[in-house]
N, C-alpha and C positions, 0 to 999 in steps of 0.2 A: 815783465820779461817772460813769465810762464806761458802766456798766450802765444808769444812768438815761437817758443820752443814746441808748444803743442800743435800749432797749425802747420809749421813748416818742418820738413825733414832736414837732416844735417846739410845735405848738398844745397838745398834751397836757402837755408840760413846763411851759408857761406856766400852764395851769390848775392843775396840781398845785402849782407854786410859789406861785401866788396863794392856794390853799387853806392852805398852810403859813403864809404871811404873815398871812392872816386869823386864824389860830389863835394867832399870836404877838404881834400889835400890838393896842393898845387902839383903841376906836372913833375917838378923836381922832387917833391916829397914822395910822390907815388913810385919813384924809381927805387926807393930804399925804405921800406917799412916792414914791420912785423905785426901780424895779428895773432894774438893768443887769447885764451879764455881762462879766467881765474877758476879756482876750485869751486867757487859759488856761482859760476856760469856768467860772469860779466865779460863781454867782449872788450878787449883792450888793444889799442893800436899804438905801437911804439914807432916814432918817426923823428927826424932830425930836430924838430922844434920842441918835442916833449912826448907826453902821453895823453891819449884821448880814451876816456871810458865811455863806451856807447850804451845807451839805454834804448834797445830796439823795441819797436811796436809792430803791430800787424801791418800798418800802412807806413811805407818808407818816408812819406812826408811828415810823419809824426815822430820819427827818430829824434833823439836829442843826445847830447854828449857833454861831458865835463872835460876840460883841458887843464893839464898841469905842465908848465914849462920844465925843461931839463934841469934847471937850477934847483928845482924843488923835489927831486927824486933821488932815492938811494937804492942801489941794487945790492942784494945780499943772497948768496947761494948757501944752502944747508943741505948737503947730500943731494937727494933727488928733488928738492924743493927750491923754489926761487921766491924771494920776497922783494917786493918793490914798496919802499916806504914813501908815502906821499904826505903832504902836510897834515891831513886830518884822517888818514886811513892807511892801512897796509894791504897790498894786494898779494894774494898767495897763489902760486902756480905749482902744480905737481907734475912730475914727469916719471914715466915708468922706468926709464933707464938713466943711470948716473951720467953717462956720456951725453945724453940729450940735454939734461939740465946744464951741464958744463958748456955745451955748444951754444945754447940760447943765452946764457949769462955772458959768454965771450962775445957773441954777436951784438948784444945790447951795449956792452962796454965799448966795443969798436964803434958802433953807431953814434954813441954820445961823446966819444973822445975824438972823432974825426968829422965834427960838424964844420962845414965851411962857412 
C-alpha cells in the first residue's frame, strides 16, 4: 500500500479507489456506501452486504479486497474513535471531532439495521 500512497496524491487515491468500488459493487449498493480509512491507512468500504477491506496497488487491475458480511462485524464507539470488530481483526478509525465520530457510528448502525 505504501507505493499507492507514494505515487498518487490524495485526490488521485480517492478517484482510483472510487473506480475500484464502482467495479465491485452493484448499482443498488453504490447508492449507499461509506468509504473510510483506518488509522493504519487501510481503505474500508461499508455497504449493505458488509465490509470490504481494500488492498490498493499501483495498477487498478491488481487491487484486491477482503469481504466480511454484516453478521460478522461489531461497531463500537469510544469518544472520538470507532472500532469495528471483525472475526480476525479490529479496525480502528479516529476522528478529530466527537460529533463526527458519533455521526459515522450512527450512519453505520443505520446502514446495517435498514438492510432490505
